[in-house]
Each structure stands twice: as C-alpha cells, then as structure tokens.
C-alpha positions as CSV (number, residue, x, y, z in Angstrom):
1,X,-25.4,-8.2,13.6
2,X,-23.1,-11.0,14.4
3,X,-21.6,-10.7,17.9
4,X,-18.7,-13.0,17.5
5,X,-15.3,-11.4,17.2
6,X,-11.5,-12.3,17.9
7,X,-9.2,-10.0,19.9
8,X,-5.5,-10.1,20.4
9,X,-2.9,-8.0,22.1
10,X,1.0,-8.1,22.8
11,X,2.2,-6.8,26.2
12,X,1.8,-3.2,25.4
13,X,-1.8,-3.6,24.5
14,X,-2.7,-5.9,27.1
15,X,-4.5,-3.6,29.6
16,X,-6.6,-2.0,26.8
17,X,-7.5,-5.5,25.4
18,X,-8.7,-6.7,28.6
19,X,-10.9,-3.6,29.2
20,X,-12.3,-3.8,25.7
21,X,-12.9,-7.6,26.0
22,X,-14.7,-7.4,29.5
23,X,-16.9,-4.7,28.2
24,X,-17.9,-6.6,24.9
25,X,-18.4,-9.6,26.9
26,X,-20.8,-8.0,29.2
27,X,-22.6,-6.7,26.1
28,X,-23.2,-10.2,25.0
29,X,-20.3,-10.7,22.4
30,X,-18.6,-14.2,22.1
31,X,-14.8,-13.3,22.0
32,X,-12.0,-15.5,21.0
33,X,-8.7,-14.0,22.7
34,X,-5.9,-15.3,20.5
35,X,-3.3,-13.1,21.9
36,X,-1.4,-12.3,25.1
37,X,-3.1,-14.1,28.0
38,X,-1.0,-12.5,30.8
39,X,1.9,-10.0,30.9
40,X,4.3,-12.5,32.4
41,X,4.2,-14.5,29.1
42,X,3.5,-11.9,26.3
43,X,3.4,-12.9,22.7
44,X,5.2,-10.3,20.5
45,X,3.1,-8.2,18.4
46,X,3.9,-10.0,15.2
47,X,2.7,-13.4,16.6
48,X,-0.4,-12.0,18.1
49,X,-1.2,-10.2,14.9
50,X,-0.8,-13.5,12.8
51,X,-3.1,-15.3,15.2
52,X,-5.8,-12.6,14.7
53,X,-5.2,-12.6,10.8
54,X,-5.6,-16.5,10.7
55,X,-8.9,-16.0,12.3
56,X,-10.3,-14.1,9.3
57,X,-8.6,-16.2,6.8
58,X,-9.9,-19.5,8.3
59,X,-13.4,-18.0,8.2
60,X,-13.9,-18.5,11.9
61,X,-14.5,-14.7,12.5
62,X,-15.3,-11.9,9.9
63,X,-14.3,-9.1,12.2
64,X,-11.6,-8.6,15.2
65,X,-9.5,-6.3,17.1
66,X,-5.9,-6.1,17.4
67,X,-3.9,-4.0,20.0
68,X,-0.2,-3.2,20.5
69,X,1.6,-0.2,21.7
70,X,0.5,2.1,18.9
71,X,-1.9,-0.1,16.7
72,X,0.5,0.5,13.7
73,X,2.5,-2.8,14.2
74,X,-0.6,-4.9,14.3
75,X,-2.0,-3.0,11.3
76,X,1.0,-3.8,9.3
77,X,0.9,-7.5,10.3
78,X,-2.8,-7.9,9.7
79,X,-2.5,-6.3,6.4
80,X,0.0,-8.8,5.2
81,X,-2.7,-11.4,5.1
82,X,-5.2,-11.9,2.3
83,X,-8.6,-11.1,3.2
84,X,-7.5,-8.8,6.3
85,X,-8.2,-5.1,6.0
86,X,-6.9,-3.7,9.2
87,X,-7.3,-0.1,10.3
88,X,-5.1,1.6,12.8
89,X,-7.3,4.3,14.6
90,X,-6.9,6.7,17.2
91,X,-10.7,8.0,17.5
92,X,-14.2,7.2,17.6
93,X,-14.6,8.8,14.4
94,X,-11.9,7.2,12.6
95,X,-13.1,3.8,14.0
96,X,-16.5,4.5,12.6
97,X,-15.4,5.6,9.2
98,X,-13.0,2.6,8.9
99,X,-15.9,0.5,8.7
100,X,-18.4,2.9,6.8
101,X,-15.9,4.0,4.2
102,X,-13.1,1.4,3.9
103,X,-15.1,-1.7,5.0
104,X,-12.2,-2.7,7.4
105,X,-12.7,-6.0,9.3
106,X,-9.9,-5.4,11.8
107,X,-9.7,-2.5,14.2
108,X,-6.2,-2.0,15.2
109,X,-5.6,0.3,18.4
110,X,-2.6,1.5,20.7
111,X,-2.4,0.7,24.3
112,X,0.1,3.5,24.8
113,X,-2.1,5.9,23.0
114,X,-5.9,5.0,23.9
115,X,-7.3,5.1,27.3
116,X,-9.7,2.1,28.1
117,X,-12.9,4.1,28.1
118,X,-11.9,5.6,24.6
119,X,-11.0,2.1,23.4
120,X,-14.4,0.6,24.5
121,X,-16.2,3.5,22.6
122,X,-14.0,3.0,19.5
123,X,-14.7,-0.9,19.5
124,X,-18.4,-0.2,19.9
125,X,-18.3,2.3,17.0
126,X,-16.3,-0.1,14.8
127,X,-18.5,-3.2,15.5
128,X,-21.8,-1.4,15.3
129,X,-21.2,0.5,12.0
130,X,-22.0,-1.2,8.7
131,X,-20.3,-0.5,5.2
132,X,-21.5,2.6,3.7
133,X,-23.8,3.3,6.7
134,X,-25.1,6.9,7.1
135,X,-23.4,8.0,3.7
136,X,-25.2,9.6,0.9
137,X,-26.4,7.4,-2.1
138,X,-24.0,8.5,-4.5
139,X,-21.0,8.2,-2.1
140,X,-22.3,4.6,-1.0
141,X,-22.3,3.6,-4.6
142,X,-18.7,5.0,-5.4
143,X,-17.4,3.2,-2.3
144,X,-18.9,0.0,-3.3
145,X,-17.2,0.2,-6.7
146,X,-14.0,1.2,-4.9
147,X,-14.3,-1.7,-2.5
148,X,-14.4,-4.3,-5.5
149,X,-11.5,-2.5,-7.2
150,X,-9.3,-2.9,-4.0
151,X,-10.5,-6.5,-3.3
152,X,-9.5,-7.3,-6.9
153,X,-6.1,-6.3,-6.2
154,X,-5.6,-8.9,-3.7
155,X,-4.9,-11.9,-6.1
156,X,-2.2,-9.9,-7.7
157,X,-0.4,-9.5,-4.5
158,X,-1.2,-12.5,-2.5
159,X,-0.8,-16.1,-3.7
C-alpha cells in the first residue's frame, strides 16, 4: 500500500490536521501539506481544498485528507474537481466504508467536530481500507459496476 498522501486544512481544521499529520509521519507516511501552515496566516477552506484537489488531478497523489470546521466545505470544494471523490466523515465506520463502498480518494473531516485521537483512527481506517475490502462477493461485484457508472458520469459534468 502506497504511503504517500497529501493533507490540507484551513484555520478551523489546523489542530486536527497537525495531529493526524504527525501521527501518519510517525507511521512512515510521506505527507505533502498543501494547506494552512500556521494559524497566523491561514488559507481559506476553498483555497486549501483546491490545493488538495490539484494533487489528485496532477497525479502526484492518489489519496489525501482535507480538514475544515465541519469537513463539509472541503468535501464540496473537492468534489467540484474531476477525479476527486471526497467524503465528509464523522466516524471510523464512515471513513472505512467511504473507501470500501464508495472508493473515495479524499477523506474530509471537521476540526470542530472530531477530536485528534478520533481523527487519527479515522485516517488510519481510510488509508488502510481497499475498495470492496471485507464485502461479500456479490456486493463487491455490484459496487465495481456502480463505480464504473459513477466514473462515467464525470465526462458529462467536467470539461
């Protein structure tokens, strides 16, 4: 499993981002932080989210984490970009299922909602779960068909 990701936050997600980033670095991940670097000079969520989405679009990264106050703003911004499938999650279960069921490539979390330890667990669940992992064969086959249908929608909506 590739251990290279991007991470980005605005001011509201900075504390959670730093906790998750530091933990993942300790776990051997190579992290490109493309968001707020200090709370005195924060990037707004829409800039940090665009920076993260650009990492997917350029092919530099296949997965990443975006963090704002609720996770919803980053999810909206991320999903405005072709190839980005961003999921706003508030639990370990949701983070794991975002990968296993939806094949999301960007985890979005809320710094106002998620404590650092929970965010670390969510990031690990997201990063260590593969598409259709742990699912019954029939469900996995249906989800693979669904993924193709969903991906085929992108050319119609992104130019």
